[in-house]
C-alpha positions as CSV (number, residue, x, y, z in Angstrom):
1,X,-46.2,10.4,7.7
2,X,-43.9,8.6,5.2
3,X,-41.2,6.2,6.0
4,X,-38.3,8.5,5.3
5,X,-39.4,11.0,7.7
6,X,-40.1,8.5,10.3
7,X,-36.6,7.2,9.8
8,X,-35.2,10.7,10.2
9,X,-35.9,10.5,13.8
10,X,-36.0,6.7,14.5
11,X,-39.8,6.8,15.1
12,X,-41.7,3.7,14.9
13,X,-44.7,5.9,14.2
14,X,-45.8,9.5,14.2
15,X,-46.5,9.9,18.2
16,X,-48.8,12.8,17.3
17,X,-51.1,11.3,14.9
18,X,-54.6,10.1,15.8
19,X,-53.7,6.3,14.5
20,X,-51.2,6.0,17.4
21,X,-51.2,2.2,18.6
22,X,-53.6,1.8,21.8
23,X,-50.5,0.2,23.6
24,X,-48.6,3.3,23.1
25,X,-51.2,5.5,25.1
26,X,-50.2,6.9,28.5
27,X,-52.9,5.7,30.9
28,X,-53.4,7.6,34.1
29,X,-54.7,6.4,37.2
30,X,-58.2,7.6,36.7
31,X,-58.6,5.9,33.0
32,X,-57.1,2.9,34.8
33,X,-59.8,2.7,37.3
34,X,-62.4,3.4,35.0
35,X,-61.5,0.6,32.8
36,X,-61.4,-1.7,35.7
37,X,-64.8,-0.6,37.0
38,X,-66.4,-1.3,33.5
39,X,-64.8,-4.8,33.5
40,X,-66.7,-5.6,36.5
41,X,-69.7,-4.0,35.2
42,X,-69.7,-6.4,32.3
43,X,-70.5,-9.3,34.8
44,X,-73.8,-7.4,35.7
45,X,-74.8,-5.0,32.8
46,X,-75.6,-1.5,33.0
47,X,-74.5,1.9,31.6
48,X,-71.0,3.6,31.9
49,X,-70.6,7.3,31.0
50,X,-67.6,9.3,29.9
51,X,-67.9,13.1,29.5
52,X,-65.8,15.9,28.8
53,X,-64.9,18.9,26.5
54,X,-63.8,18.3,22.9
55,X,-60.1,17.3,22.8
56,X,-59.9,16.0,26.5
57,X,-59.5,12.4,25.3
58,X,-62.9,10.8,25.5
59,X,-62.2,8.7,22.2
60,X,-58.7,7.6,23.5
61,X,-60.4,6.6,26.8
62,X,-62.7,4.4,24.8
63,X,-60.0,2.8,22.6
64,X,-58.2,1.9,25.8
65,X,-61.3,0.4,27.2
66,X,-62.2,-1.4,24.0
67,X,-58.8,-3.1,23.8
68,X,-59.1,-4.1,27.6
69,X,-62.7,-5.4,27.1
70,X,-61.5,-7.5,24.0
71,X,-58.9,-9.2,25.8
72,X,-61.3,-10.7,28.1
73,X,-62.7,-14.1,27.6
74,X,-66.4,-14.4,25.9
75,X,-67.1,-10.7,25.9
76,X,-68.9,-9.7,22.7
77,X,-68.0,-6.0,21.9
78,X,-69.9,-3.7,19.3
79,X,-68.9,-0.4,18.7
80,X,-71.7,1.8,17.3
81,X,-70.4,3.7,14.1
82,X,-73.4,6.1,13.5
83,X,-74.8,7.5,16.6
84,X,-76.8,10.3,14.6
85,X,-78.8,7.4,13.0
86,X,-82.6,7.2,13.4
87,X,-84.3,4.4,15.0
88,X,-84.6,2.0,12.0
89,X,-81.0,2.5,11.1
90,X,-80.0,2.1,14.7
91,X,-81.8,-1.3,14.8
92,X,-80.0,-2.3,11.5
93,X,-76.6,-1.6,12.9
94,X,-77.4,-3.5,16.5
95,X,-78.3,-6.5,14.1
96,X,-75.2,-6.5,12.3
97,X,-72.9,-5.9,15.6
98,X,-74.5,-8.8,17.4
99,X,-75.2,-11.2,14.6
100,X,-79.2,-11.0,14.5
101,X,-81.3,-10.6,11.3
102,X,-83.6,-7.6,11.8
103,X,-86.4,-6.3,9.9
104,X,-86.3,-2.6,11.1
105,X,-89.9,-2.0,10.6
106,X,-90.9,-4.8,12.9
107,X,-89.5,-3.0,16.2
108,X,-91.1,-5.6,18.3
109,X,-89.8,-8.4,16.5
110,X,-86.1,-6.8,16.3
111,X,-86.2,-6.1,20.0
112,X,-87.3,-9.9,20.8
113,X,-84.4,-11.3,18.6
114,X,-81.7,-9.0,20.2
115,X,-82.7,-9.5,23.9
116,X,-82.8,-13.4,23.1
117,X,-79.4,-13.3,21.5
118,X,-78.2,-11.3,24.5
119,X,-79.7,-13.4,26.8
120,X,-78.3,-16.6,25.3
121,X,-74.6,-15.1,25.4
122,X,-75.3,-14.2,29.3
123,X,-76.5,-18.0,29.8
124,X,-73.2,-19.3,28.0
125,X,-70.6,-17.0,29.3
126,X,-72.0,-15.2,32.6
127,X,-70.8,-11.8,31.2
128,X,-73.1,-9.2,29.3
129,X,-72.1,-8.3,25.6
130,X,-70.9,-4.6,25.4
131,X,-72.0,-1.8,23.2
132,X,-69.5,1.4,23.1
133,X,-71.2,4.5,21.6
134,X,-68.8,7.6,20.6
135,X,-70.4,11.2,20.2
136,X,-73.3,10.2,22.0
137,X,-74.5,13.8,22.3
138,X,-75.5,13.5,18.6
139,X,-78.1,10.5,19.5
140,X,-81.8,11.4,19.3
141,X,-83.5,11.2,22.5
142,X,-85.9,8.5,21.1
143,X,-82.9,6.1,20.3
144,X,-81.4,6.8,23.6
145,X,-84.6,5.8,25.4
146,X,-85.1,2.8,23.2
147,X,-81.7,1.6,24.1
148,X,-82.6,1.9,27.8
149,X,-85.8,-0.1,27.4
150,X,-84.0,-2.7,25.1
151,X,-81.3,-3.5,27.8
152,X,-83.5,-3.9,30.6
153,X,-85.6,-7.2,31.6
154,X,-87.6,-8.7,34.4
155,X,-89.1,-5.3,35.5
156,X,-85.7,-3.5,35.3
157,X,-84.0,-6.0,37.6
158,X,-82.0,-7.9,34.9
159,X,-79.5,-6.0,32.3
160,X,-79.1,-7.8,29.1
161,X,-76.2,-5.6,27.9
162,X,-73.3,-3.1,29.2
163,X,-73.4,0.2,27.3
164,X,-70.7,2.7,27.4
165,X,-71.7,6.4,26.3
166,X,-69.4,9.0,25.6
167,X,-70.0,12.5,24.7
168,X,-69.3,16.4,25.6
169,X,-71.2,18.6,27.9
170,X,-74.5,18.3,25.5
171,X,-74.7,15.0,26.5
172,X,-74.3,15.7,30.3
173,X,-77.0,18.3,29.9
174,X,-79.4,16.0,28.1
175,X,-79.1,13.5,30.9
176,X,-80.2,15.9,33.3
177,X,-83.2,16.9,31.2
178,X,-86.8,15.6,31.8
179,X,-86.7,13.6,28.6
180,X,-83.6,11.4,29.5
181,X,-83.6,11.5,33.3
182,X,-84.5,8.0,33.6
183,X,-81.5,7.1,31.5
184,X,-79.0,9.7,33.3
185,X,-80.0,7.9,36.6
186,X,-78.8,4.6,35.5
187,X,-75.2,5.6,34.9
188,X,-73.4,3.2,37.3
189,X,-69.7,4.0,36.4
190,X,-68.6,7.6,35.1
191,X,-65.5,9.0,34.1
192,X,-65.6,13.1,33.8
193,X,-62.5,14.3,32.0
194,X,-61.2,17.7,32.8
195,X,-58.3,20.0,31.5
196,X,-54.9,18.6,32.2
197,X,-52.5,20.2,34.2
198,X,-49.1,21.2,32.5
199,X,-47.2,18.3,34.6
200,X,-49.8,15.8,33.3
201,X,-49.4,17.1,29.7
202,X,-45.6,16.7,30.2
203,X,-46.0,13.2,31.3
204,X,-48.2,12.4,28.4
205,X,-46.0,13.8,25.5
206,X,-42.8,12.6,27.1
207,X,-44.4,9.0,27.2
208,X,-45.6,9.4,23.5
209,X,-42.3,10.2,22.1
210,X,-40.5,7.6,24.2
211,X,-43.0,4.8,23.0
212,X,-42.5,5.9,19.6
213,X,-38.7,5.2,19.9
214,X,-37.4,8.9,20.2
215,X,-37.3,10.1,23.7
216,X,-34.8,13.0,22.8
217,X,-37.1,14.1,19.9
218,X,-37.8,17.3,21.7
219,X,-35.9,19.6,24.0
220,X,-36.9,20.1,27.7
221,X,-37.5,23.7,26.8
222,X,-40.0,23.0,24.0
223,X,-42.0,20.3,25.9
224,X,-42.4,22.9,28.8
225,X,-43.7,25.5,26.2
226,X,-45.9,23.3,24.4
227,X,-47.6,22.2,27.7
228,X,-48.2,25.8,28.7
229,X,-49.8,26.7,25.2
230,X,-52.1,23.9,25.2
231,X,-54.3,25.2,27.8
232,X,-55.1,21.8,29.2
233,X,-56.2,20.2,25.9
234,X,-54.6,17.0,25.0
235,X,-55.7,17.4,21.0
236,X,-54.3,20.9,21.1
237,X,-51.2,19.6,22.6
238,X,-50.6,16.8,19.9
239,X,-51.9,19.2,17.0
240,X,-49.1,21.6,17.7
241,X,-46.4,18.9,18.4
242,X,-47.3,17.3,15.0
243,X,-47.0,20.6,13.2
244,X,-43.8,21.0,14.8
245,X,-42.5,17.5,13.7
246,X,-43.4,18.1,9.9
247,X,-41.7,21.6,10.1
248,X,-38.5,19.9,11.8
249,X,-38.5,17.1,9.2
250,X,-38.9,19.7,6.2
251,X,-35.5,21.4,7.6
252,X,-34.1,17.9,8.6
253,X,-33.3,19.3,12.0
254,X,-31.7,17.1,14.3
255,X,-34.2,18.0,17.2
256,X,-37.3,19.9,17.7
257,X,-36.6,22.9,19.8
258,X,-38.1,26.0,21.2
259,X,-36.7,28.2,18.4
260,X,-38.6,26.2,16.0
261,X,-41.7,26.7,18.0
262,X,-41.6,30.3,17.7
263,X,-40.7,30.6,14.2
264,X,-43.3,28.1,13.3
265,X,-46.3,29.6,15.2
266,X,-45.2,33.3,15.0
267,X,-45.2,32.8,11.0
268,X,-48.8,31.3,11.2
269,X,-49.8,34.1,13.7
270,X,-48.3,36.9,11.2
271,X,-50.2,35.5,8.2
272,X,-53.6,35.7,9.8
273,X,-53.6,39.7,9.8
274,X,-52.4,39.8,6.0
275,X,-55.2,37.2,5.0
276,X,-57.9,39.4,6.8
277,X,-56.7,42.6,5.1
278,X,-56.8,41.0,1.7
279,X,-60.5,40.1,2.4
280,X,-61.4,43.5,3.3
């Protein structure tokens, strides 16, 4: 959203866009507890897991966690960008994240170099390096098992890495299956995200617009309507609110209200049958 549209409502940023600053997120008690537990896990190493349906805030939780961990002294943090990669590319990215020159065709040498680097970090700082993986349901079973074995030393009594996996219900189902059961049993810290209540959604959206500098951006009635229609999904809530903000800016409305909601989404609903009729 351009500066002119932001200045129309006195916004510091678009509160409904994905690139909202992490410090503007509303951090509830469950996420606060999860972050604290992972911070303790960094001293010992091991696996943490974030699960939930699409749109419930897994990536937001990881962004909050990553900021918390990056603020800790001596923590080496890496975020995997291609969870869907095969084993060779997986090793290539690990090498780049942790500053190790690897030859992916030599898996033994690559594993040895990574483990030595991680152990050197532990010896120097007494904390484990951290690897965060979003969309982990896309990872190949062989890669997940390789990661499990790569992190473990001294007959599984010494962890060299702290790994945070996040994914939807497919990941949870796979971790319960025979192929990944050994990995699933190693999850020491868990955060299972569920659909939010209307009250929780209200708290979230009110915090978002207040943090962006415009607490009066939406009428009370509109906030209630949005929370009822979002069906507990944070992404759906923010997408609807973002669409309304754009519509209000186009009209240069002084406030986003319930009338604009019905006009915007009633028009969208009416357009769908017409498109379908033309296609027939």
